[in-house]
C-alpha positions in Angstrom: 113.1 88.6 226.4 109.8 88.0 224.4 108.6 91.2 225.6 111.6 93.0 224.2 111.2 91.2 220.9 107.4 92.1 220.8 108.2 95.7 221.5 111.0 95.7 218.9 108.7 94.0 216.2 106.0 96.5 217.1 108.4 99.4 216.8 109.9 98.1 213.5 106.2 97.7 212.4 105.3 101.2 213.2 108.5 102.6 211.7 107.7 100.5 208.3 104.1 101.7 208.5 105.2 105.3 208.9 107.8 104.9 206.0 105.1 103.2 203.9 102.4 105.7 204.6 105.0 108.5 203.8 105.9 106.9 200.6 102.3 106.2 199.5 101.3 109.8 200.5 104.2 111.5 198.7 104.2 109.3 195.6 100.6 108.4 195.2 98.4 111.0 196.8 100.4 114.1 196.6 101.9 113.5 193.2 98.8 114.5 191.2 98.4 117.5 193.4 101.9 118.6 192.8 101.5 118.1 189.1 98.3 120.2 189.2 100.0 122.9 191.1 102.9 123.0 188.7 100.4 123.1 185.6 98.6 125.9 187.4 101.8 127.9 188.0 102.8 127.4 184.3 99.4 128.6 183.3 99.7 131.6 185.6 103.2 132.5 184.1 101.8 132.1 180.5 98.9 134.4 181.3 101.1 136.8 183.0 103.4 137.1 180.0 100.3 137.5 177.7 99.1 140.3 180.1 102.6 142.0 179.9 102.4 141.8 176.0 98.9 143.1 176.0 99.9 146.1 178.2 102.9 146.8 175.9 100.6 146.7 172.9 98.1 149.0 174.7 100.8 151.4 175.5 102.0 151.4 171.8 98.4 152.0 170.8 98.2 155.1 173.0 101.4 156.4 171.7 100.3 155.7 168.1 97.1 157.6 168.8 99.0 160.5 170.1 101.3 160.5 167.2 98.3 160.1 164.7 96.6 163.1 166.4 99.8 165.2 165.9 100.1 164.1 162.3 96.6 165.1 161.7 97.2 168.5 163.0 100.2 168.8 160.7 98.2 167.5 157.8 95.6 170.3 158.4 98.4 172.8 158.7 99.8 171.5 155.4 96.4 171.5 153.7 96.1 175.2 154.5 99.4 175.9 152.9 98.8 173.8 149.9 95.0 173.7 149.3 93.5 171.0 147.0 91.9 173.4 144.8 93.2 176.5 143.1 91.0 179.1 144.7 92.0 181.9 142.3 89.2 184.3 143.5 90.5 184.2 147.1 94.1 184.6 145.9 93.1 187.6 143.8 91.3 189.2 146.8 94.3 188.6 149.0 96.6 190.2 146.5 94.3 193.2 146.1 94.2 193.7 149.9 97.8 193.4 150.3 98.4 195.9 147.4 96.3 198.5 149.0 97.7 197.8 152.4 101.5 198.2 151.4 101.1 201.0 148.7 101.6 199.0 145.6 100.2 200.6 142.5 99.4 197.7 140.2 99.2 198.3 136.4 98.7 194.6 135.5 98.0 191.4 137.3 97.4 188.0 135.6 97.5 184.4 136.6 99.7 182.2 134.4 99.1 178.6 133.3 99.3 176.2 136.4 102.4 174.1 136.5 102.2 170.7 138.2 105.0 170.0 140.8 103.7 166.5 141.9 101.6 167.0 144.9 100.7 170.6 144.2 100.2 173.0 141.2 102.3 176.2 141.0 100.4 179.0 139.5 102.6 181.9 138.3 101.4 185.4 138.4 102.6 188.1 136.1 102.6 191.4 138.1 103.5 194.9 137.0 103.5 197.6 139.6 105.3 200.7 140.9 106.1 201.3 144.6 108.9 202.2 146.9 111.7 199.6 147.8 110.5 199.4 151.4 106.8 198.9 150.5 107.9 196.0 148.2 109.8 194.5 151.0 106.9 194.7 153.4 104.5 193.3 150.7 106.8 190.4 150.1 107.2 189.7 153.7 103.6 189.8 154.3 103.1 187.2 151.4 105.8 185.0 153.0 104.0 185.1 156.2 100.6 184.1 154.8 99.3 180.6 155.8 99.4 179.6 152.2 102.7 178.8 150.7 103.9 181.7 148.3 107.2 182.5 146.7 108.2 185.5 144.9 110.6 185.6 141.8 111.6 188.7 140.1 112.2 188.6 136.3 
């Protein structure tokens, strides 16, 4: 009976020791490690969200660069249509070449006073000529197709 009692006490002691060891391990030894693991996971999540945000901004930057390049081309095109300076000599050369090309016989040509229209100046030209109706149409069409903005008004 003593032997059974000693065996029982030994078994209970072993079980209590195991339970105590498990308790100490889980609450004292592994708790700081679990806390560190959780903090590391939280840092990883924060860094991943920052990375995703940075990637989104980089993608927006690329789109903005592409959009800016397109706008720069558009500005260059518009600057050809509305130059910053009046360039009267080049306009007179253009008119002279077109008059000759489309058979207009010009009796008078004179630039008027520039009229400011905000972002550009409108320069009216007074023109007296003789030609056929078809040649006039061809001449006006060629002016309309020019890279510089031009409009015709008949008075």
